[in-house]
C-alpha positions as CSV (number, residue, x, y, z in Angstrom):
1,M,85.3,-58.8,-48.9
2,D,85.1,-58.9,-52.7
3,F,81.6,-60.3,-52.5
4,L,80.5,-57.2,-50.4
5,K,82.3,-54.7,-52.7
6,K,80.6,-56.4,-55.8
7,H,77.1,-56.8,-54.4
8,Y,76.9,-53.8,-51.3
9,E,73.9,-52.4,-53.2
10,K,72.0,-55.6,-53.3
11,V,72.9,-56.1,-49.5
12,L,71.8,-52.5,-48.6
13,L,68.6,-52.7,-50.7
14,G,67.8,-56.1,-48.7
15,L,68.4,-54.2,-45.5
16,V,66.0,-51.4,-46.3
17,L,63.4,-53.9,-47.4
18,L,63.6,-55.8,-44.2
19,G,63.5,-52.7,-42.2
20,L,60.3,-51.6,-44.1
21,V,58.7,-55.1,-43.5
22,A,59.5,-54.6,-39.8
23,A,58.0,-51.2,-39.9
24,V,54.7,-52.3,-41.5
25,T,54.6,-55.2,-39.1
26,F,54.9,-52.9,-36.1
27,M,52.3,-50.5,-37.5
28,L,49.8,-53.4,-37.9
29,F,50.3,-54.3,-34.1
30,K,50.4,-50.6,-33.2
31,I,47.0,-49.9,-34.9
32,G,45.4,-53.0,-33.4
33,G,46.4,-51.9,-29.9
34,D,45.2,-48.2,-30.3
35,K,42.0,-49.6,-31.7
36,Q,41.5,-51.9,-28.6
37,K,42.4,-48.9,-26.2
38,L,39.8,-46.7,-27.8
39,E,37.4,-49.6,-27.8
40,D,37.9,-49.9,-24.1
41,L,37.6,-46.3,-23.3
42,R,34.3,-46.2,-25.4
43,N,32.9,-49.1,-23.4
44,T,34.1,-47.3,-20.0
45,Y,31.7,-44.2,-20.9
46,I,28.8,-46.2,-22.7
47,R,28.6,-49.3,-20.9
48,K,29.0,-47.9,-17.5
49,P,27.4,-50.0,-14.8
50,T,24.4,-48.2,-13.4
51,K,23.0,-48.4,-9.9
52,P,19.2,-49.5,-9.4
53,L,16.9,-46.8,-9.0
54,T,15.6,-45.9,-5.4
55,N,12.2,-44.5,-4.3
56,L,11.7,-41.0,-6.0
57,D,10.9,-38.0,-4.0
58,L,7.7,-36.6,-5.8
59,T,7.0,-34.0,-3.2
60,M,7.8,-31.0,-5.2
61,P,6.1,-32.0,-8.6
62,E,3.0,-33.1,-6.5
63,H,2.9,-29.6,-4.9
64,A,3.4,-28.2,-8.3
65,L,0.3,-30.1,-9.7
66,K,-1.9,-28.9,-6.7
67,R,-0.9,-25.2,-7.4
68,V,-1.8,-25.9,-11.1
69,A,-5.3,-27.1,-10.2
70,T,-5.8,-24.2,-8.0
71,L,-7.2,-21.1,-10.0
72,A,-4.9,-18.1,-10.1
73,V,-6.3,-14.5,-9.8
74,I,-3.8,-12.1,-11.4
75,D,-4.5,-8.5,-10.9
76,S,-3.0,-6.6,-13.8
77,T,-4.7,-3.4,-13.2
78,T,-4.5,-2.0,-9.6
79,T,-0.9,-3.5,-8.7
80,N,1.5,-3.7,-11.6
81,R,-0.5,-1.8,-14.1
82,L,0.2,-4.3,-16.9
83,F,-2.8,-3.1,-18.9
84,N,-3.8,0.0,-17.1
85,P,-0.8,2.1,-16.5
86,M,-1.1,4.8,-14.0
87,A,0.3,8.4,-13.8
88,W,2.8,9.5,-11.1
89,V,3.2,12.8,-9.9
90,K,6.0,14.6,-7.9
91,T,4.9,16.2,-4.5
92,T,6.3,19.7,-3.5
93,D,8.9,18.0,-1.4
94,G,10.0,16.0,-4.5
95,R,8.8,12.5,-3.8
96,L,7.0,10.6,-6.6
97,I,3.5,9.1,-5.7
98,P,0.7,7.6,-7.6
99,S,-1.6,10.4,-9.1
100,Q,-4.8,9.1,-7.1
101,Q,-2.7,9.7,-4.0
102,A,-2.4,13.4,-4.6
103,G,-4.7,16.2,-5.2
104,P,-8.4,16.6,-4.1
105,T,-8.9,12.8,-4.1
106,A,-6.2,12.5,-1.4
107,L,-7.9,14.9,0.7
108,V,-9.6,13.6,3.9
109,A,-12.2,15.4,6.0
110,T,-11.2,14.3,9.5
111,N,-14.0,16.4,11.3
112,I,-16.8,18.6,10.5
113,I,-17.9,21.2,13.2
114,P,-21.4,23.1,13.0
115,L,-21.2,26.9,13.2
116,Y,-23.9,28.5,15.2
117,L,-25.8,31.7,15.5
118,R,-26.4,32.2,19.2
119,I,-28.8,34.8,20.6
120,T,-28.9,35.2,24.5
121,F,-30.7,37.5,27.0
122,E,-28.0,39.1,29.3
123,S,-30.0,41.7,31.4
124,V,-32.4,44.6,31.6
125,S,-31.6,48.3,32.1
126,T,-33.5,51.5,31.7
127,A,-33.0,54.0,28.8
128,A,-32.9,57.7,29.2
129,D,-36.4,58.0,28.3
130,G,-37.3,55.6,31.1
131,S,-38.3,52.7,28.8
132,P,-36.7,49.3,29.3
133,K,-33.7,48.3,27.3
134,Y,-32.4,44.8,26.9
135,L,-28.9,43.7,26.7
136,M,-28.6,41.0,24.1
137,G,-25.7,38.8,23.2
138,I,-25.1,37.7,19.4
139,E,-22.5,35.3,18.5
140,K,-22.2,34.6,14.6
141,Q,-19.7,31.8,14.3
142,A,-20.3,31.5,10.6
143,A,-19.5,35.2,9.9
144,K,-16.8,35.6,7.2
145,R,-14.7,38.2,9.0
146,V,-13.1,37.1,12.1
147,S,-14.1,40.3,13.8
148,D,-17.6,39.4,13.4
149,Q,-17.4,35.9,14.9
150,T,-17.0,37.1,18.2
151,K,-19.8,37.5,20.6
152,K,-21.3,41.2,20.7
153,T,-23.6,42.6,23.5
154,P,-25.9,45.5,22.0
155,Y,-28.8,46.9,23.6
156,V,-32.3,46.5,22.0
157,K,-35.9,48.1,22.7
158,L,-39.3,46.8,21.9
159,N,-40.0,47.0,18.1
160,E,-36.3,47.6,17.4
161,K,-34.2,45.6,15.0
162,L,-31.3,43.6,16.2
163,D,-29.0,42.4,13.3
164,T,-31.3,39.9,11.4
165,F,-34.0,39.9,14.0
166,K,-36.4,42.4,15.5
167,L,-37.7,42.3,19.0
168,V,-41.4,42.2,18.7
169,G,-42.6,40.9,22.1
170,V,-41.9,40.8,26.0
171,N,-43.5,38.4,28.1
172,G,-44.0,39.1,31.7
173,P,-43.0,42.3,33.4
174,P,-40.9,44.5,31.2
175,E,-38.3,45.1,33.8
176,N,-38.0,41.5,34.5
177,P,-39.4,39.5,31.4
178,T,-39.7,35.8,31.6
179,N,-38.6,35.7,27.9
180,L,-38.2,37.9,24.7
181,V,-40.0,37.2,21.3
182,M,-37.6,37.7,18.5
183,E,-38.6,37.7,14.9
184,A,-36.3,36.9,11.8
185,T,-36.6,39.6,9.4
186,E,-36.0,37.4,6.4
187,T,-38.3,34.6,7.2
188,G,-40.9,35.9,9.7
189,E,-39.8,33.2,12.0
190,R,-40.4,33.9,15.7
191,V,-38.4,32.3,18.6
192,N,-38.3,32.7,22.3
193,V,-35.2,33.9,24.3
194,S,-34.8,33.7,27.9
195,K,-31.9,33.9,30.2
196,E,-32.0,30.1,30.9
197,Q,-32.8,29.1,27.3
198,P,-30.8,31.1,24.6
199,Y,-31.7,30.6,20.9
200,K,-29.4,28.6,18.8
201,R,-29.2,27.5,15.1
202,I,-26.8,26.1,12.8
203,D,-25.6,28.7,10.1
204,G,-22.8,26.7,8.5
205,Y,-20.0,24.3,9.1
206,Q,-16.2,24.3,9.4
207,A,-13.9,21.2,8.4
208,D,-10.7,19.8,9.7
209,L,-9.0,18.5,6.5
210,K,-5.9,16.3,6.2
211,Y,-3.6,15.8,3.2
212,P,-1.6,12.7,3.5
213,P,1.1,13.6,0.9
214,Q,1.9,16.7,3.4
215,P,1.0,15.1,6.8
216,T,2.6,18.2,8.6
217,R,0.3,20.6,6.7
218,N,-2.3,22.3,9.0
219,L,-5.7,22.4,7.2
220,D,-7.8,22.6,10.3
221,R,-11.0,25.0,10.5
222,Q,-11.4,25.2,6.9
223,R,-14.7,27.1,5.8
224,V,-16.6,28.0,2.7
225,G,-14.7,30.3,0.3
226,A,-11.3,29.0,1.6
227,T,-8.5,28.4,-1.2
228,M,-6.0,25.6,-0.7
229,N,-3.1,24.5,-2.9
230,L,-2.9,20.7,-3.4
231,N,0.2,19.6,-5.2
232,G,0.4,22.8,-7.2
233,E,-3.3,23.3,-7.9
234,N,-5.7,25.8,-6.4
235,Y,-9.1,24.5,-5.1
236,N,-11.8,26.3,-3.6
237,I,-14.3,25.0,-0.8
238,V,-17.6,26.0,-2.3
239,A,-19.8,24.0,0.2
240,I,-19.7,22.3,3.6
241,N,-22.4,20.2,5.1
242,Q,-22.6,18.0,8.1
243,N,-21.4,15.0,5.9
244,E,-19.1,16.3,3.2
245,V,-16.8,19.0,1.9
246,I,-17.1,20.1,-1.8
247,L,-14.1,21.3,-3.5
248,M,-14.1,23.2,-7.1
249,A,-11.3,23.6,-9.4
250,P,-10.9,26.7,-11.6
251,N,-12.2,24.8,-14.6
252,G,-15.5,24.2,-12.6
253,R,-14.9,20.5,-11.8
254,K,-16.1,19.3,-8.4
255,W,-15.0,16.8,-5.9
256,T,-16.9,15.6,-2.9
257,I,-15.0,14.8,0.3
258,K,-16.8,12.6,2.8
259,A,-16.5,13.3,6.5
260,M,-14.9,10.6,8.8
261,S,-16.7,12.2,11.8
262,R,-18.4,15.2,13.1
263,T,-18.5,16.7,16.6
264,E,-20.6,19.5,18.2
């Protein structure tokens, strides 16, 4: 006991030193073990055994190479308008459509019908002075006024004027002629008119039109001089012939609408 009392500090210091040596020794083993674990873990990911390659499926890249070898035609003007943007307009019912599908360019002439001047010989009667007078029929389908388009049946005597024609001759017995000779007052053209063979000529045309932006709109039987409103703009029909309809805007620009068909 006296020895411990005299040398306890040395004994305590020795124990501390032994503890430090043990701790250092333990750390050396601990660090070595951790290094080995890390190395094993690294080898697990880096040196992982791989399976041998199987035959590759090259179908997709082969198809891609074939597509590359084919010349691609890209339309950047009429479809997506990448380099040629197109204008859009709003219809009267609020829909948005390309500008080329509205206005006079969208108008379609579905049918063009001729309008005739017809002169018929109906009958013969006797005037108050005993001279024969001839009942004629005149139908002017191209007249501007509706009342003038209906058939009229006036009487005419020899050398009398009948509208734009003049009766200049009667062939056969006056009371029962075979035909009458009519002369156009403007051109001097002479034509024969009988009960069996009336006179007929084309004096104009009327058109049945269709406007696809407004499919329910009725544009049938349009004539020269008619005004129509297409998507907020007014256009006048200035001419119709057997093949086309010509429209004109207030600024004087004209559009030609080709006919799809024509009937008598």
